[in-house]
Structures are given as C-alpha cells and as structure tokens.
C-alpha angles and dihedrals in degrees: 000000000000091000091055090050093052093046089048092049091049090049093052091048092048090051094050091047090048093051091049094047091046092050092052094044092051093048089051091048092052092048096248091128103065092178113014116210125225092267091053090053092050091054092047092049093046094057095084090045092052091048090051092049092051091049094049101045111015113030131079088255093069118116113268095019110150100179094113096035117127111244133187109301109242114237116211117241113254142095092320096032130091 
C-alpha cells in the first residue's frame, strides 16, 4: 500500500510540474515573456525531462506494462462453461 501511495504522490507531483512547465513554455512560445527569468528558463528546460519521466514510469509505453496484454478470455459459466 505504501508503494502505491508513493507512486500516486509522484504522479501528482509530475502532473503539477508538467502543467506549470507547459504554461511557462506556452507563454514563452507566444511571446508573452519578453524577458524570461532564470526560473522561467528552468521550467522550459524541464519540460522534455518531465515528458520523458512520464513516458518511462507512468504511461502505457513503459517497459513491462501489461495493461494492453491479451489475457485468457473468460468463459461464462453455463452448460458449455467450466
């Protein structure tokens, strides 16, 4: 249970950081940040790192993910069932 809680907390933190980095990067892209500060550049630079972390540990593209794996089809109980 503790492992799930840690993974959930990391996922929430990653999501919040991704939203903040995306907001700053979008404002920079649109020209709304005429002179970005150091913190803005850190958020912009962290965006690819956050995307890579999501793809590595939280998405369905992570190694060992079996969310889409075909399992044994369940047969309903009945005259032809088990």
